[in-house]
C-alpha positions as CSV (number, residue, x, y, z in Angstrom):
1,M,0.0,0.0,0.0
2,V,2.9,2.4,0.8
3,G,5.7,0.6,-1.0
4,C,7.2,-1.3,1.9
5,T,8.5,-4.9,1.7
6,V,6.7,-7.3,3.9
7,I,8.5,-10.6,4.8
8,K,6.4,-13.5,6.1
9,R,7.9,-15.5,8.9
10,D,9.7,-18.6,7.7
11,E,12.0,-21.3,9.2
12,C,14.8,-20.3,6.9
13,L,14.8,-16.7,8.2
14,R,16.0,-17.6,11.7
15,H,18.9,-15.5,12.9
16,H,19.9,-14.0,16.2
17,Y,20.1,-10.5,14.8
18,I,17.3,-10.6,12.3
19,E,15.4,-8.0,14.2
20,S,18.2,-5.5,13.6
21,Y,17.5,-5.7,9.9
22,V,13.8,-6.6,9.7
23,L,11.3,-4.8,12.0
24,P,8.8,-7.2,13.7
25,A,5.2,-6.2,13.1
26,S,3.9,-3.9,15.7
27,P,1.9,-0.6,15.7
28,R,5.1,1.3,16.7
29,N,7.2,-0.2,14.0
30,V,4.5,0.2,11.3
31,L,4.3,3.9,12.2
32,Q,8.0,4.1,12.2
33,V,8.2,2.7,8.7
34,F,5.6,5.3,7.6
35,V,7.8,8.1,9.2
36,N,10.9,6.9,7.4
37,S,9.2,6.5,4.1
38,N,8.2,9.1,1.5
39,R,5.4,11.0,3.2
40,D,3.5,11.8,0.0
41,Q,3.7,8.1,-1.0
42,V,2.4,7.0,2.4
43,I,-0.5,9.4,2.3
44,K,-1.4,8.5,-1.3
45,G,-1.2,4.8,-0.5
46,I,-3.6,5.1,2.5
47,A,-5.9,7.4,0.6
48,S,-6.3,4.6,-2.1
49,A,-7.1,1.9,0.5
50,S,-10.7,0.8,1.2
51,S,-12.7,2.2,4.0
52,H,-12.5,-1.1,5.8
53,E,-8.7,-1.1,5.5
54,R,-8.4,2.4,6.8
55,E,-10.5,1.5,9.8
56,D,-8.4,-1.6,10.5
57,L,-5.2,0.5,10.4
58,K,-6.7,3.0,12.8
59,V,-7.7,0.3,15.2
60,Y,-4.2,-1.3,14.9
61,L,-2.4,2.1,15.6
62,S,-4.7,3.0,18.5
63,S,-2.9,0.6,20.8
64,L,0.0,3.0,21.0
65,D,0.3,4.9,24.3
66,S,2.5,7.7,23.1
67,L,3.7,9.5,20.0
68,S,7.0,11.2,19.1
69,T,6.7,14.6,17.4
70,A,7.5,13.0,14.0
71,E,4.9,10.3,14.5
72,Q,2.3,12.8,15.6
73,D,3.0,15.0,12.6
74,L,2.6,12.1,10.2
75,L,-0.4,10.6,11.9
76,S,-2.2,13.9,11.8
77,M,-1.8,13.9,8.0
78,L,-3.1,10.3,7.3
79,P,-6.7,10.2,5.9
80,I,-8.0,7.7,8.4
81,F,-10.6,9.8,10.3
82,R,-14.2,10.4,9.2
83,M,-16.0,13.7,8.8
84,M,-19.7,13.7,9.7
85,S,-20.5,12.9,6.1
86,G,-18.5,9.7,6.3
87,K,-15.6,10.9,4.1
88,H,-12.2,10.0,5.3
89,V,-9.8,12.9,5.9
90,A,-6.6,13.8,7.7
91,V,-7.3,15.3,11.1
92,K,-4.6,17.9,11.0
93,S,-5.7,20.8,13.3
94,R,-9.4,19.8,13.2
95,Q,-11.7,19.3,16.2
96,A,-13.7,16.1,16.8
97,V,-17.3,15.4,17.8
98,V,-17.9,12.7,20.4
99,S,-20.7,10.5,18.9
100,T,-21.9,9.1,22.3
101,T,-22.7,12.6,23.7
102,N,-26.1,13.6,25.1
103,P,-28.2,14.8,23.3
104,A,-27.2,12.8,20.2
105,I,-25.8,14.7,17.3
106,P,-27.5,13.7,14.0
107,N,-25.1,12.5,11.3
108,D,-26.8,14.9,8.9
109,L,-26.4,17.9,11.1
110,P,-24.6,20.6,9.0
111,M,-21.0,20.8,10.1
112,P,-17.8,22.6,8.8
113,D,-15.1,20.4,7.3
114,T,-12.9,21.2,10.3
115,I,-14.9,18.7,12.3
116,V,-14.3,14.9,12.4
117,Q,-16.0,12.1,14.2
118,C,-14.9,10.5,17.4
119,A,-17.1,7.5,16.8
120,N,-15.3,4.7,18.7
121,E,-12.5,3.9,21.2
122,A,-9.9,3.8,18.4
123,D,-10.8,7.3,17.4
124,R,-10.8,8.5,21.0
125,R,-7.3,7.1,21.7
126,L,-5.7,8.4,18.6
127,L,-7.3,11.8,18.8
128,T,-6.3,12.1,22.4
129,L,-2.7,11.3,21.4
130,L,-2.9,13.9,18.7
131,K,-4.2,16.4,21.2
132,I,-7.3,17.0,19.2
133,E,-10.1,18.8,21.1
134,L,-13.1,16.5,21.7
135,L,-16.4,18.3,21.6
136,D,-19.6,17.2,23.4
137,A,-23.0,18.3,22.2
138,A,-23.0,21.6,24.1
139,N,-19.5,22.4,22.7
140,V,-20.7,21.6,19.2
141,A,-23.7,23.8,19.6
142,V,-21.5,26.7,20.8
143,Y,-19.2,26.2,17.8
144,L,-22.1,26.1,15.3
145,V,-23.7,29.2,16.8
146,D,-20.3,31.0,16.3
147,C,-20.4,29.8,12.6
148,I,-23.9,31.1,12.2
149,K,-22.8,34.5,13.5
150,T,-20.2,34.7,10.7
151,G,-22.7,33.7,8.0
152,F,-20.9,30.4,7.4
153,F,-24.1,28.4,6.7
154,Q,-26.9,28.6,4.1
155,N,-30.4,29.3,5.3
156,A,-31.5,25.7,5.2
157,E,-28.4,24.5,7.0
158,E,-28.9,27.2,9.7
159,Q,-32.5,26.2,10.2
160,S,-31.5,22.6,10.6
161,I,-28.9,23.5,13.3
162,M,-31.3,25.8,15.1
163,T,-34.1,23.2,15.0
164,W,-31.7,20.7,16.7
165,I,-30.6,23.2,19.4
166,L,-34.2,24.3,20.2
167,N,-35.4,20.7,20.3
168,N,-32.7,19.9,22.8
169,G,-32.6,23.3,24.6
170,S,-33.5,22.0,28.1
171,I,-30.4,19.8,28.0
172,L,-28.0,22.0,26.1
173,F,-28.7,25.2,28.0
174,S,-28.2,23.4,31.3
175,Q,-24.9,22.0,30.1
176,S,-23.5,25.4,28.8
177,K,-24.2,28.9,30.1
178,Q,-22.0,30.1,27.3
179,L,-24.4,28.6,24.8
180,L,-27.4,30.2,26.5
181,I,-25.8,33.6,26.4
182,K,-24.7,33.3,22.8
183,M,-28.2,32.1,21.8
184,K,-29.9,35.0,23.5
185,S,-27.9,37.5,21.4
186,L,-28.2,35.5,18.1
187,N,-30.3,37.0,15.3
188,F,-31.6,33.8,13.9
189,I,-35.3,34.6,13.4
190,E,-35.8,35.9,9.8
191,A,-38.7,38.2,9.0
192,T,-40.4,38.3,5.6
193,Q,-38.5,41.5,4.7
194,G,-35.2,39.8,5.5
195,E,-34.7,41.4,8.9
196,R,-33.2,39.1,11.4
197,K,-34.3,39.1,15.0
198,Q,-33.5,37.7,18.4
199,A,-35.9,35.4,20.3
200,S,-36.6,38.3,22.7
201,D,-37.9,40.4,19.8
202,V,-40.8,38.2,19.0
203,F,-44.0,37.0,20.7
204,D,-45.4,33.7,21.9
205,P,-47.7,32.4,19.1
206,R,-49.8,30.5,21.6
207,N,-51.1,33.8,23.1
208,R,-54.5,34.6,21.4
209,T,-54.2,38.3,22.3
210,F,-50.9,38.5,20.5
211,Q,-52.4,36.7,17.5
212,D,-55.2,39.2,17.3
213,L,-52.8,42.2,17.6
214,F,-49.7,41.3,15.6
215,E,-48.9,40.1,12.1
216,T,-46.6,37.1,11.1
217,D,-43.3,39.0,11.5
218,F,-44.0,39.5,15.2
219,F,-43.7,35.7,15.8
220,P,-41.1,33.0,15.4
221,P,-41.5,31.1,12.1
222,P,-43.5,27.8,12.3
223,I,-40.3,25.7,11.8
224,Y,-39.1,26.8,15.3
225,T,-42.5,26.3,17.0
226,K,-43.3,22.7,16.0
227,T,-42.8,21.2,19.5
228,Q,-43.3,22.2,23.1
229,E,-39.6,21.7,23.7
230,M,-38.9,24.3,21.0
231,L,-41.3,26.8,22.5
232,Q,-39.8,26.2,26.0
233,S,-36.3,26.8,24.5
234,L,-37.5,30.1,22.9
235,Q,-38.9,31.1,26.3
236,C,-35.5,30.6,27.9
237,L,-34.1,32.9,25.2
238,G,-36.6,35.6,26.0
239,L,-39.7,34.9,23.9
240,K,-42.3,37.4,25.0
241,T,-45.2,35.7,26.7
242,N,-46.8,38.5,28.7
243,Q,-48.8,41.6,27.7
244,K,-46.5,43.8,29.8
245,E,-43.7,43.0,27.4
246,I,-45.4,44.8,24.6
247,S,-43.5,48.0,23.9
248,T,-44.8,51.5,23.0
249,T,-43.2,51.0,19.6
250,N,-45.2,47.8,19.2
251,I,-48.4,49.7,19.9
252,L,-47.6,52.3,17.3
253,Q,-46.9,49.6,14.8
254,V,-50.3,48.0,15.5
255,I,-52.0,51.4,15.1
256,N,-50.2,51.9,11.8
257,H,-51.4,48.5,10.6
258,I,-55.0,49.3,11.7
259,E,-54.9,52.4,9.5
260,K,-53.8,50.3,6.5
261,L,-56.5,47.7,7.2
262,C,-59.2,50.3,7.3
263,V,-58.8,50.7,3.5
264,H,-59.5,47.1,2.5
265,S,-60.4,45.0,5.5
266,S,-62.6,47.0,7.9
267,D,-63.8,44.0,9.9
268,K,-60.2,42.9,10.7
269,A,-59.3,46.5,11.5
270,V,-62.2,46.8,14.0
271,R,-61.2,43.5,15.7
272,K,-57.6,44.5,16.0
273,A,-58.6,47.9,17.3
274,N,-60.9,46.4,20.0
275,T,-58.1,44.1,21.1
276,L,-55.7,47.0,21.3
277,V,-58.1,49.0,23.4
278,Q,-58.5,46.0,25.7
279,V,-54.8,45.7,26.1
280,L,-54.4,49.4,26.8
281,N,-57.1,49.3,29.4
282,E,-55.5,46.4,31.2
283,N,-52.0,47.8,31.2
284,D,-50.4,51.2,32.0
285,F,-48.8,51.7,28.6
286,L,-49.9,55.4,28.0
287,S,-47.6,56.7,30.8
288,K,-44.6,55.0,29.0
289,F,-45.0,56.9,25.7
290,T,-42.3,59.5,25.0
291,K,-43.3,63.1,24.0
292,V,-42.4,62.3,20.4
293,Q,-44.6,59.2,20.4
294,I,-47.5,61.1,22.0
295,G,-47.1,63.7,19.3
296,E,-47.3,60.9,16.7
297,L,-50.4,59.5,18.4
298,M,-52.1,62.9,18.3
299,Q,-51.7,63.1,14.6
300,R,-53.4,59.7,14.1
301,E,-56.9,59.6,12.7
302,V,-57.7,56.2,14.0
303,G,-59.9,56.4,17.1
304,V,-58.5,53.5,19.0
305,L,-57.0,55.4,22.0
């Protein structure tokens, strides 16, 4: 596979000093042969091997308990580790995802190419020897959130990641306060006009009063509200669930929308106006308006206040 000569044991090869000339088969000696051979040829040879052969080699080498600098450098360049997609790659300076973590990380979860799998004990032993950082589920979530902030993923990939995080929020947020903090400041909720919002900018879609007052852009998209676990995760991130969390700006937005509805949907405008009056009567919002907002209200022609 890499151009070495392999000699099978035979009675005629007995000699007191034979091991000075022919290395006995062992993980250490195999790796030493790789180190002393042409590096490109070794890498090319292993890259051409079958998936089963690469896994066998990895298991064989995993019995080593230490690595020299030269061995570590070479091993990090051998394509014997798997990405989440299943493709074999060299680990180099990558990080690794622990497959037995809780919650489980789906194999189809979008992941940068800098991440490989730590799927078994052989992976764990070799990755530890190579000083590769092993990531549990919470660490992976933090890493992916950072990638989302930089715009690394496409929309569909981002939605897949956020769906996984929100569906497992009760576990992940308890495992990592850092993740919770990052998620609270993440603008991952996309409005119809392309504006991106935090969870604390939108309202609980289960609240009927909110449904009567606000339009679609005031709520998280349906993809993030499919399960109770998702909604609970959004609450942890600041989802507005109480009328007192309505801002004066929100009220002005509702009034503006009522004005527009009066032109072509008077019934809906009346229903929305009645709900707004009820909310204003039940809460002390008027005292929170600024002078500028009061001036704006005075110019309105809609008789809802």
